[in-house]
C-alpha positions as CSV (number, residue, x, y, z in Angstrom):
1,M,6.2,46.0,13.3
2,F,4.7,43.6,15.3
3,T,1.6,43.1,13.4
4,F,2.9,42.8,10.5
5,I,5.3,40.1,12.0
6,R,1.9,37.9,13.7
7,A,0.0,38.1,10.4
8,A,3.0,36.5,8.4
9,L,3.5,33.9,10.8
10,L,-0.7,33.3,10.8
11,V,-0.5,33.3,7.0
12,L,2.3,30.8,6.9
13,L,0.7,28.8,9.4
14,I,-2.3,28.3,7.4
15,S,-0.6,27.8,4.3
16,A,1.2,24.7,6.5
17,A,-1.9,23.3,7.2
18,A,-3.2,23.4,4.2
19,L,-0.3,21.8,3.0
20,A,-0.6,18.9,5.1
21,H,-2.1,15.6,4.2
22,D,-4.5,13.6,6.0
23,I,-4.9,10.4,5.1
24,S,-7.4,9.0,7.6
25,G,-9.9,6.5,6.0
26,K,-9.8,3.2,4.2
27,W,-6.8,2.6,1.5
28,I,-5.9,-0.4,-0.8
29,F,-2.3,-1.1,-1.2
30,H,-0.6,-3.2,-4.1
31,V,2.8,-4.7,-2.5
32,E,5.2,-6.6,-4.7
33,T,7.9,-8.6,-2.8
34,E,10.3,-11.3,-3.6
35,F,7.9,-13.6,-2.2
36,G,5.2,-12.6,-4.2
37,S,2.2,-10.2,-4.3
38,G,-0.6,-9.1,-2.1
39,A,-3.5,-6.2,-2.1
40,P,-3.6,-5.6,2.1
41,T,-6.4,-2.6,3.2
42,F,-5.6,-0.3,5.9
43,V,-7.6,1.9,7.6
44,F,-5.7,4.7,8.8
45,K,-7.0,7.6,11.9
46,Q,-4.1,10.1,12.1
47,A,-3.8,13.1,14.9
48,G,-1.2,15.4,13.9
49,E,1.6,13.7,12.7
50,K,0.4,10.5,14.6
51,I,-1.1,7.3,12.9
52,S,-3.2,4.8,14.3
53,G,-5.1,1.7,12.5
54,T,-5.1,-1.6,11.4
55,Y,-3.6,-3.6,8.6
56,S,-5.7,-6.6,6.7
57,G,-4.1,-8.9,4.2
58,T,-2.3,-12.2,3.8
59,F,-0.8,-12.4,7.7
60,G,-4.2,-11.8,9.3
61,T,-4.9,-8.5,11.1
62,A,-2.9,-6.2,13.1
63,D,-2.4,-2.6,14.9
64,L,-0.3,-0.1,13.5
65,T,1.2,3.0,14.5
66,G,3.0,5.4,12.6
67,T,4.0,9.0,11.4
68,V,3.3,11.7,9.0
69,T,5.2,14.1,8.6
70,G,4.9,16.3,5.5
71,D,5.1,13.9,2.6
72,D,6.8,11.2,4.5
73,I,5.0,8.2,6.1
74,Q,6.1,5.6,8.1
75,F,4.2,3.3,10.0
76,S,4.7,-0.6,11.1
77,F,2.8,-3.8,12.5
78,V,3.7,-7.1,14.1
79,V,2.6,-10.2,12.9
80,T,2.6,-13.3,12.9
81,I,4.4,-15.7,10.6
82,Q,5.1,-19.4,10.8
83,D,4.8,-19.2,14.8
84,Q,6.7,-16.4,15.0
85,K,5.9,-12.4,15.6
86,A,7.5,-10.3,13.2
87,E,7.6,-6.2,12.3
88,A,6.4,-4.9,9.0
89,V,8.0,-1.2,8.6
90,Y,6.3,0.7,6.1
91,K,8.2,3.8,4.3
92,G,6.9,6.2,1.8
93,K,5.7,9.3,0.2
94,I,1.9,10.7,-0.1
95,A,1.2,12.3,-3.1
96,S,-1.3,14.9,-3.5
97,D,-3.7,13.3,-5.5
98,G,-4.7,10.8,-2.9
99,T,-1.7,7.7,-3.3
100,M,1.2,6.6,-1.7
101,K,4.3,4.7,-2.7
102,G,7.2,3.3,-0.6
103,S,9.1,0.3,0.5
104,V,8.3,-2.1,2.9
105,D,11.0,-4.4,5.1
106,L,9.5,-7.8,6.4
107,A,11.2,-7.9,9.6
108,G,14.9,-8.6,8.0
109,L,13.2,-11.6,6.1
110,G,12.9,-9.6,2.5
111,T,11.6,-6.1,0.7
112,G,9.5,-4.8,-1.4
113,T,7.5,-1.6,-3.1
114,W,4.1,-0.8,-2.2
115,T,1.9,1.6,-4.1
116,G,-1.9,2.7,-2.2
117,S,-4.6,4.6,-3.1
118,K,-7.3,6.1,-0.7
119,Q,-10.6,4.9,-1.1
């Protein structure tokens, strides 16, 4: 009985690992906000559910941190806008086709939507 349970758990763990998303690499985003649109580049490094990396775009460059849990992604970074530090928070869903999409909150100053494609 124990052998069967162990085997079943192993199969479940392997299946879950196969379904997990690894977003490591370079991504090109298209962002639409009430202030206009942009095409920032993100480079993600993933270790389990934790992500780190860099943002490059309209606001310069910044380090980012976040998480990937299943299909859900959330990450943020701090930029300087008109001599004020502001945090951009991205939340979204990862698709199996190498894309993702979601919403962004620009430090309470505005919101928008985004789509991203892995390069």
